[in-house]
C-alpha positions as CSV (number, residue, x, y, z in Angstrom):
1,X,-98.6,-45.3,137.5
2,X,-96.4,-42.2,137.9
3,X,-93.3,-43.9,139.3
4,X,-93.1,-46.4,136.5
5,X,-93.9,-43.8,133.8
6,X,-91.2,-41.6,135.2
7,X,-88.8,-44.5,135.1
8,X,-89.7,-45.2,131.5
9,X,-89.2,-41.6,130.4
10,X,-85.8,-41.5,132.1
11,X,-84.8,-44.8,130.5
12,X,-85.8,-43.5,127.0
13,X,-83.8,-40.3,127.5
14,X,-80.9,-42.4,128.7
15,X,-81.0,-44.6,125.7
16,X,-81.3,-41.7,123.3
17,X,-78.5,-39.6,124.7
18,X,-75.8,-42.1,125.6
19,X,-75.0,-44.0,122.4
20,X,-71.3,-44.4,123.3
21,X,-72.1,-46.3,126.5
22,X,-74.8,-48.6,125.1
23,X,-74.9,-51.7,122.9
24,X,-77.6,-53.1,120.8
25,X,-78.7,-56.8,120.8
26,X,-79.5,-59.0,117.8
27,X,-83.1,-58.5,116.9
28,X,-84.4,-61.9,117.8
29,X,-87.8,-61.3,119.4
30,X,-90.4,-63.7,117.9
31,X,-92.5,-63.5,114.8
32,X,-95.2,-61.0,116.1
33,X,-92.7,-58.7,117.7
34,X,-90.3,-58.7,114.9
35,X,-93.1,-57.8,112.4
36,X,-93.8,-54.6,114.2
37,X,-90.2,-53.4,114.2
38,X,-89.4,-54.7,117.6
39,X,-92.7,-55.1,119.5
40,X,-91.4,-54.2,122.9
41,X,-91.9,-55.2,126.5
42,X,-95.4,-53.9,126.6
43,X,-96.7,-55.4,123.3
44,X,-95.3,-59.0,123.6
45,X,-97.8,-61.7,124.5
46,X,-98.1,-65.5,124.9
47,X,-94.9,-67.6,124.7
48,X,-92.9,-64.8,123.0
49,X,-93.2,-63.0,126.3
50,X,-91.1,-65.7,128.0
51,X,-88.0,-64.2,126.4
52,X,-88.7,-60.5,126.4
53,X,-91.0,-59.7,129.4
54,X,-92.1,-62.6,131.5
55,X,-94.7,-60.4,133.2
56,X,-96.8,-60.4,130.1
57,X,-97.4,-64.2,129.9
58,X,-100.5,-63.4,132.0
59,X,-102.1,-61.2,129.3
60,X,-104.2,-62.6,126.5
61,X,-106.9,-60.8,124.5
62,X,-108.2,-64.1,123.1
63,X,-109.4,-65.8,126.3
64,X,-107.3,-68.9,126.2
65,X,-105.8,-70.4,129.4
66,X,-103.0,-72.6,127.8
67,X,-100.7,-71.8,124.8
68,X,-98.3,-74.4,123.5
69,X,-95.7,-73.4,120.9
70,X,-93.7,-75.9,118.8
71,X,-91.0,-75.2,116.3
72,X,-90.2,-71.5,116.7
73,X,-87.3,-70.3,114.5
74,X,-85.6,-66.9,114.3
75,X,-82.5,-65.8,112.3
76,X,-80.5,-62.6,112.0
77,X,-77.8,-61.4,109.6
78,X,-76.1,-58.0,109.3
79,X,-74.4,-55.3,111.2
80,X,-72.8,-51.9,111.0
81,X,-69.9,-53.3,108.8
82,X,-72.3,-54.1,106.0
83,X,-72.8,-50.7,104.2
84,X,-73.3,-51.6,100.5
85,X,-73.3,-48.0,99.3
86,X,-69.6,-47.6,100.1
87,X,-68.8,-50.7,98.1
88,X,-71.0,-49.7,95.1
89,X,-69.8,-46.1,95.0
90,X,-66.1,-46.7,95.6
91,X,-65.1,-50.3,94.6
92,X,-67.0,-50.8,91.3
93,X,-66.6,-49.2,87.9
94,X,-62.8,-49.3,87.9
95,X,-62.4,-45.9,89.5
96,X,-59.2,-44.9,91.4
97,X,-59.9,-43.6,94.9
98,X,-57.9,-40.6,95.9
99,X,-56.6,-40.4,99.5
100,X,-59.0,-37.6,100.4
101,X,-61.9,-39.7,99.1
102,X,-60.7,-42.6,101.2
103,X,-60.7,-40.4,104.4
104,X,-64.3,-39.2,103.6
105,X,-65.6,-42.7,103.1
106,X,-63.9,-44.2,106.2
107,X,-65.0,-41.2,108.4
108,X,-68.6,-41.9,107.4
109,X,-68.2,-45.7,107.7
110,X,-66.2,-46.0,110.9
111,X,-65.7,-42.6,112.4
112,X,-62.4,-41.2,113.5
113,X,-59.4,-43.4,113.2
114,X,-58.1,-42.2,116.5
115,X,-60.6,-44.3,118.6
116,X,-60.0,-47.7,116.9
117,X,-63.7,-48.4,117.1
118,X,-64.7,-51.7,115.4
119,X,-67.7,-52.1,113.1
120,X,-69.5,-55.5,113.5
121,X,-71.1,-58.0,111.2
122,X,-72.8,-61.1,112.5
123,X,-75.3,-63.9,112.1
124,X,-77.4,-65.5,114.9
125,X,-80.2,-68.0,115.3
126,X,-82.8,-68.9,117.9
127,X,-84.6,-72.2,117.9
128,X,-87.5,-72.8,120.3
129,X,-88.6,-76.4,119.9
130,X,-91.0,-76.2,122.8
131,X,-92.7,-73.5,125.0
132,X,-95.9,-73.3,126.9
133,X,-97.9,-70.8,129.1
134,X,-100.6,-71.6,131.6
135,X,-102.9,-68.8,132.9
136,X,-104.7,-69.2,136.2
137,X,-108.0,-67.4,136.8
138,X,-106.6,-65.9,140.0
139,X,-104.2,-63.3,138.6
140,X,-101.1,-65.5,137.9
141,X,-99.6,-67.4,135.1
142,X,-96.6,-69.8,134.6
143,X,-94.6,-70.9,131.7
144,X,-91.7,-73.0,130.5
145,X,-89.5,-73.0,127.4
146,X,-86.4,-74.6,125.8
147,X,-84.4,-72.4,123.5
148,X,-81.1,-73.0,121.6
149,X,-79.1,-69.9,120.5
150,X,-76.0,-69.3,118.4
151,X,-74.1,-66.0,118.0
152,X,-71.2,-65.4,115.5
153,X,-69.8,-62.0,114.9
154,X,-66.7,-60.2,113.6
155,X,-65.6,-56.6,114.2
156,X,-62.8,-54.7,112.5
157,X,-61.6,-51.2,112.8
158,X,-61.0,-48.7,110.0
159,X,-57.3,-49.1,110.2
160,X,-57.4,-52.3,108.2
161,X,-59.2,-50.6,105.3
162,X,-57.0,-47.5,105.5
163,X,-53.9,-49.7,105.3
164,X,-55.2,-51.7,102.3
165,X,-56.5,-48.6,100.4
166,X,-53.7,-46.2,101.0
167,X,-50.7,-48.5,101.7
168,X,-47.5,-46.9,102.8
169,X,-48.0,-43.7,100.8
170,X,-48.8,-41.8,104.0
171,X,-47.4,-40.9,107.4
172,X,-49.9,-42.0,110.0
173,X,-50.6,-44.1,113.1
174,X,-53.5,-46.4,112.5
175,X,-55.4,-48.4,115.2
176,X,-56.0,-51.8,113.7
177,X,-58.3,-53.9,116.0
178,X,-60.2,-57.1,115.5
179,X,-62.9,-58.6,117.7
180,X,-64.3,-62.1,116.8
181,X,-66.8,-64.0,118.9
182,X,-68.8,-67.2,118.7
183,X,-71.1,-68.8,121.2
184,X,-73.7,-71.6,121.3
185,X,-76.0,-72.2,124.3
186,X,-79.2,-74.0,125.2
187,X,-81.6,-72.6,127.9
188,X,-84.3,-74.3,129.9
189,X,-86.4,-71.5,131.4
190,X,-89.3,-71.3,133.8
191,X,-91.5,-68.2,134.2
192,X,-94.0,-66.9,136.8
193,X,-96.2,-63.8,136.4
194,X,-98.4,-62.3,139.1
195,X,-100.9,-59.3,139.0
196,X,-101.3,-57.0,142.0
197,X,-104.9,-55.9,141.2
198,X,-105.0,-53.0,143.6
199,X,-102.1,-51.3,141.9
200,X,-102.6,-52.8,138.4
201,X,-98.9,-53.9,138.3
202,X,-97.9,-57.3,137.0
203,X,-94.5,-58.6,137.9
204,X,-92.7,-61.5,136.2
205,X,-89.5,-63.5,136.6
206,X,-88.1,-66.3,134.4
207,X,-85.1,-68.1,135.9
208,X,-83.2,-70.3,133.4
209,X,-80.5,-73.0,133.5
210,X,-78.0,-72.6,130.7
211,X,-75.9,-75.3,129.0
212,X,-73.0,-74.0,127.0
213,X,-71.9,-75.9,123.9
214,X,-69.0,-73.8,122.7
215,X,-67.4,-70.4,123.2
216,X,-64.6,-68.6,121.4
217,X,-63.5,-65.0,121.5
218,X,-60.4,-63.4,120.1
219,X,-59.4,-59.8,120.5
220,X,-56.4,-58.3,118.6
221,X,-55.4,-54.8,119.6
222,X,-52.7,-53.1,117.6
223,X,-51.3,-49.9,116.1
224,X,-49.6,-49.6,112.7
225,X,-47.2,-46.7,112.4
226,X,-46.3,-45.7,108.8
227,X,-43.4,-43.3,108.3
228,X,-41.2,-42.8,105.2
229,X,-42.6,-46.0,103.6
230,X,-41.6,-48.2,106.6
231,X,-44.1,-50.0,108.8
232,X,-44.0,-50.6,112.6
233,X,-46.7,-52.9,114.0
234,X,-47.3,-53.0,117.8
235,X,-49.7,-55.8,118.6
236,X,-51.2,-57.9,121.4
237,X,-53.9,-60.5,121.4
238,X,-56.1,-62.5,123.7
239,X,-58.2,-65.5,122.8
240,X,-60.4,-67.8,124.9
241,X,-61.9,-71.1,123.9
242,X,-64.2,-73.8,125.3
243,X,-65.9,-76.8,123.8
244,X,-65.0,-79.2,121.0
245,X,-64.4,-76.7,118.2
246,X,-62.5,-74.5,120.6
247,X,-60.4,-77.4,121.8
248,X,-59.2,-78.2,118.3
249,X,-58.6,-74.5,117.6
250,X,-56.6,-74.0,120.8
251,X,-54.6,-77.1,120.3
252,X,-53.7,-76.0,116.8
253,X,-53.0,-72.4,117.8
254,X,-49.4,-72.4,116.6
255,X,-49.9,-68.8,115.3
256,X,-47.0,-68.4,112.8
257,X,-45.2,-71.7,112.8
258,X,-43.6,-72.8,109.6
259,X,-46.5,-75.1,108.8
260,X,-49.0,-72.3,109.2
261,X,-51.8,-71.1,111.4
262,X,-54.2,-73.8,112.6
263,X,-52.0,-76.3,110.7
264,X,-52.8,-79.2,112.9
265,X,-56.6,-79.0,112.5
266,X,-58.5,-80.6,109.8
267,X,-62.1,-79.6,109.0
268,X,-63.3,-83.0,110.3
269,X,-61.8,-82.2,113.7
270,X,-64.3,-79.5,114.5
271,X,-67.4,-81.7,114.4
272,X,-70.8,-80.5,115.6
273,X,-70.3,-77.5,118.0
274,X,-73.7,-78.2,119.7
275,X,-73.0,-81.8,120.5
276,X,-70.9,-81.1,123.6
277,X,-71.6,-79.5,127.0
278,X,-68.6,-77.2,127.7
279,X,-70.2,-75.0,130.3
280,X,-73.1,-74.5,132.7
281,X,-74.7,-71.4,134.0
282,X,-77.7,-69.6,135.3
283,X,-79.7,-66.6,134.4
284,X,-83.1,-64.9,134.6
285,X,-85.3,-62.4,132.9
286,X,-87.3,-59.8,134.9
287,X,-90.3,-57.7,133.8
288,X,-92.9,-55.4,135.1
289,X,-96.0,-54.1,133.3
290,X,-98.4,-51.4,134.5
291,X,-102.0,-51.3,133.2
292,X,-102.8,-47.6,133.2
293,X,-106.3,-48.5,132.0
294,X,-107.8,-51.2,129.9
295,X,-106.2,-49.8,126.7
296,X,-102.8,-48.5,127.7
297,X,-99.8,-50.5,129.0
298,X,-96.3,-49.4,130.1
299,X,-93.6,-52.0,130.7
300,X,-89.9,-52.4,131.6
301,X,-87.8,-55.6,131.5
302,X,-84.3,-56.9,131.8
303,X,-83.3,-60.0,129.8
304,X,-80.4,-62.4,130.0
305,X,-79.1,-61.4,133.4
306,X,-76.7,-64.3,134.2
307,X,-73.5,-66.1,133.4
308,X,-71.9,-69.3,131.9
309,X,-69.0,-71.0,133.6
310,X,-66.9,-72.6,130.8
311,X,-64.9,-75.6,132.0
312,X,-65.0,-78.2,129.1
313,X,-61.7,-77.9,127.2
314,X,-61.4,-74.4,128.4
315,X,-58.2,-72.6,127.3
316,X,-56.7,-69.2,126.6
317,X,-53.9,-68.0,124.4
318,X,-52.3,-64.6,125.4
319,X,-49.5,-62.6,123.9
320,X,-47.4,-59.8,125.3
321,X,-47.0,-56.6,123.3
322,X,-45.0,-57.5,120.2
323,X,-43.4,-55.2,117.7
324,X,-42.6,-55.8,114.0
325,X,-40.6,-53.2,112.0
326,X,-40.3,-53.5,108.2
327,X,-38.4,-50.9,106.4
328,X,-38.3,-52.6,103.0
329,X,-36.7,-55.6,101.4
330,X,-32.9,-55.8,101.3
331,X,-31.8,-58.3,98.7
332,X,-28.9,-60.6,99.4
333,X,-27.7,-61.6,95.9
334,X,-25.7,-64.6,97.0
335,X,-28.7,-66.1,98.9
336,X,-31.1,-65.2,96.1
337,X,-29.1,-67.2,93.6
338,X,-27.8,-70.0,95.8
339,X,-31.1,-70.9,97.7
340,X,-33.8,-69.6,95.4
341,X,-32.3,-69.9,91.9
342,X,-32.9,-66.2,91.3
343,X,-36.6,-66.4,92.1
344,X,-37.2,-63.0,93.7
345,X,-40.8,-63.8,94.7
346,X,-39.8,-67.0,96.6
347,X,-36.9,-65.1,98.3
348,X,-39.2,-62.2,99.4
349,X,-41.8,-64.7,100.8
350,X,-39.1,-66.5,102.8
351,X,-37.7,-63.3,104.2
352,X,-41.1,-61.9,105.2
353,X,-42.2,-65.3,106.7
354,X,-39.1,-65.4,108.9
355,X,-39.6,-61.8,110.0
356,X,-43.2,-62.5,110.9
357,X,-42.4,-65.7,112.8
358,X,-39.6,-64.1,114.8
359,X,-42.0,-61.3,115.8
360,X,-45.3,-63.0,116.6
361,X,-44.4,-66.6,117.6
362,X,-44.2,-65.9,121.4
363,X,-47.4,-66.5,123.4
364,X,-48.6,-68.1,126.6
365,X,-51.2,-70.8,127.2
366,X,-53.5,-70.3,130.2
367,X,-55.7,-73.4,130.4
368,X,-58.5,-73.4,132.9
369,X,-62.2,-72.5,133.4
370,X,-63.5,-69.0,132.9
371,X,-66.8,-67.2,133.2
372,X,-68.7,-65.1,130.7
373,X,-71.9,-63.1,131.0
374,X,-75.1,-63.6,129.0
375,X,-76.0,-60.7,126.6
376,X,-77.9,-58.6,129.1
377,X,-80.4,-56.0,127.6
378,X,-82.8,-53.4,129.1
379,X,-86.1,-52.9,127.4
380,X,-88.8,-50.2,127.8
381,X,-92.1,-50.0,125.9
382,X,-95.6,-48.8,125.7
383,X,-98.6,-50.3,123.9
384,X,-102.1,-49.0,123.2
385,X,-104.9,-51.5,122.6
386,X,-108.2,-50.6,120.8
387,X,-111.1,-52.5,119.3
388,X,-110.9,-55.2,122.0
389,X,-107.2,-55.7,121.3
390,X,-107.5,-56.2,117.6
391,X,-105.7,-53.0,116.9
392,X,-102.4,-52.4,118.8
393,X,-100.0,-49.6,118.5
394,X,-96.6,-50.0,120.2
395,X,-93.3,-48.3,120.7
396,X,-90.1,-48.7,122.8
397,X,-86.4,-48.9,123.0
398,X,-83.7,-51.3,124.0
399,X,-80.2,-50.9,125.4
400,X,-77.7,-53.7,126.1
401,X,-75.6,-53.6,129.3
402,X,-72.5,-55.5,128.2
403,X,-70.6,-56.5,125.1
404,X,-70.8,-60.2,125.2
405,X,-71.6,-62.3,122.2
406,X,-75.1,-61.3,121.2
407,X,-74.5,-57.6,121.5
408,X,-72.8,-55.9,118.6
409,X,-72.6,-52.2,118.1
410,X,-72.5,-49.5,120.7
411,X,-75.7,-47.8,119.7
412,X,-79.3,-47.8,121.1
413,X,-82.4,-48.8,119.1
414,X,-85.9,-47.4,119.0
415,X,-88.9,-49.0,117.4
416,X,-92.6,-48.3,116.7
417,X,-95.3,-50.4,115.0
418,X,-98.8,-51.6,114.8
419,X,-100.8,-54.7,114.3
420,X,-104.4,-55.2,113.1
421,X,-106.5,-58.3,113.3
422,X,-109.8,-58.2,111.3
423,X,-111.4,-60.9,113.4
424,X,-111.1,-62.4,116.8
425,X,-111.7,-66.2,116.6
426,X,-110.7,-66.6,112.9
427,X,-108.4,-63.9,111.4
428,X,-105.3,-63.0,109.4
429,X,-103.6,-60.3,111.4
430,X,-101.3,-57.9,109.6
431,X,-98.3,-56.3,111.3
432,X,-95.8,-53.7,110.3
433,X,-93.2,-51.4,112.0
434,X,-89.9,-49.6,111.9
435,X,-86.7,-49.8,113.8
436,X,-83.8,-47.3,113.9
437,X,-80.5,-47.3,115.6
438,X,-79.0,-50.5,117.1
439,X,-75.9,-50.5,114.9
440,X,-77.8,-50.5,111.6
441,X,-79.8,-48.5,109.1
442,X,-83.5,-48.0,109.3
443,X,-85.2,-51.4,109.3
444,X,-88.8,-52.1,108.2
445,X,-90.8,-55.0,109.5
446,X,-93.7,-56.8,108.1
447,X,-95.6,-60.0,109.0
448,X,-98.9,-61.8,109.2
449,X,-100.5,-64.7,110.9
450,X,-103.3,-67.3,110.5
451,X,-105.4,-67.4,113.7
452,X,-108.0,-69.9,114.6
453,X,-109.6,-70.7,118.0
454,X,-107.1,-73.6,118.6
455,X,-104.2,-73.1,116.1
456,X,-102.0,-70.2,115.1
457,X,-99.2,-69.6,112.6
458,X,-97.1,-66.4,112.6
459,X,-94.4,-65.2,110.1
460,X,-92.3,-62.1,110.5
461,X,-89.7,-60.4,108.2
462,X,-87.5,-57.3,108.6
463,X,-84.9,-55.8,106.4
464,X,-83.1,-52.5,105.7
465,X,-84.3,-51.0,102.4
466,X,-81.0,-49.1,102.1
467,X,-77.9,-49.8,104.1
468,X,-77.2,-46.1,104.8
469,X,-80.7,-44.8,105.4
470,X,-81.0,-43.3,108.9
471,X,-77.9,-45.0,110.2
472,X,-75.5,-47.4,108.7
473,X,-75.5,-51.2,108.3
474,X,-77.7,-53.7,106.6
475,X,-80.0,-56.0,108.7
476,X,-82.0,-59.0,107.6
477,X,-84.3,-61.0,110.0
478,X,-86.7,-63.8,109.8
479,X,-89.0,-65.3,112.4
480,X,-91.4,-68.2,112.2
481,X,-93.8,-69.7,114.7
482,X,-95.2,-72.7,112.9
483,X,-97.4,-74.2,115.5
484,X,-99.2,-72.4,118.4
485,X,-101.9,-74.5,120.0
486,X,-104.5,-72.9,122.2
487,X,-106.5,-74.7,124.8
């Protein structure tokens, strides 16, 4: 037990002390785990373990050998950009915000403007139409699942808000960065779990084949320099696309042509982003659980180790570093009267449009396949089971290992919760928990189930009661497991 326990302690300290090198994943973990604030690698059981810790598919306090799950659904919305207190306190009531008040608000919201750090907001869904687990009497178990996942997220830095709120009435250099991502994939995964009785360790692995439906990511990195009411904008951007939606977007990527951005694309062009196979890949989940005794479990897992190779309609648009300088509008009276009949607004729009086109219209297209990683995450947890498993206390932490779609803020998350089931064969278990960190404010979870000897239903909800309580950023989550059949 000591080597694993030492590893868990080190991992927990690492998560807690290195927020600038960590990222938090969307909280899509299944109904029972979401209800307890996060559940964790030691708490998760049955088909939910296929995606969080495959070692635990072998464990079951209810004595069933086969579990079949149909129609699982999970959804997430939120992120560190959603901090409603700032909007309520500063943008309602008709108050005028002084420059020093803007700085205080943005320092709290985004941090220092020198780093150009982006705050994210996103939505995500997981749909699990089918999953099953089979437990053998001889210390092993196997499982299989199909899961479709979508991630959509947008991140912006504080420079955008600073420019909008303070305008040119300042002398400053403002990092203005934007990071937008979208991805849809389907996974077909298989899992195997095996107990080493002598050492009370259970190891699990779940390899998976990944089908990519669409991918898009755009990164804009820029600096805006304001001096003496003039603006200088140094900007570069990189975008990568794959899939049907991405093909239309890339084809229409004329940036600042006269007819406008994405001018050649109609809404009907985009179609169903999940109806096309744009990439293929491979990944796996790994887990290990140690039974310290019949009540106490320690676990560690890595999820979404893998990649997707995008080749269907794969393309990239890349700019060099471009600079725009605007020192004010010089009015040419002859042109104003001859071409615009004295309409100053139309004249100004034409001059600014021409300036923007001349600055930003140069870019390169790099068509061809590219590879992206899956949103890899490390999990550590502990669970304590009493009353024959009807009362379970759990705790743990998670830390992402990359910044692909599915990982948002650079902050770790910690969680703790409990579940209580009044009965064993027939019961309505109650679950609750709390999550902190992970790019959002403190989040409370609650859920319940309806358990029978052959059929289960589970529902989980989680939300932030206040978007700046022990952190910053609203989060709203829902998980349903509508049909779990036990044999």
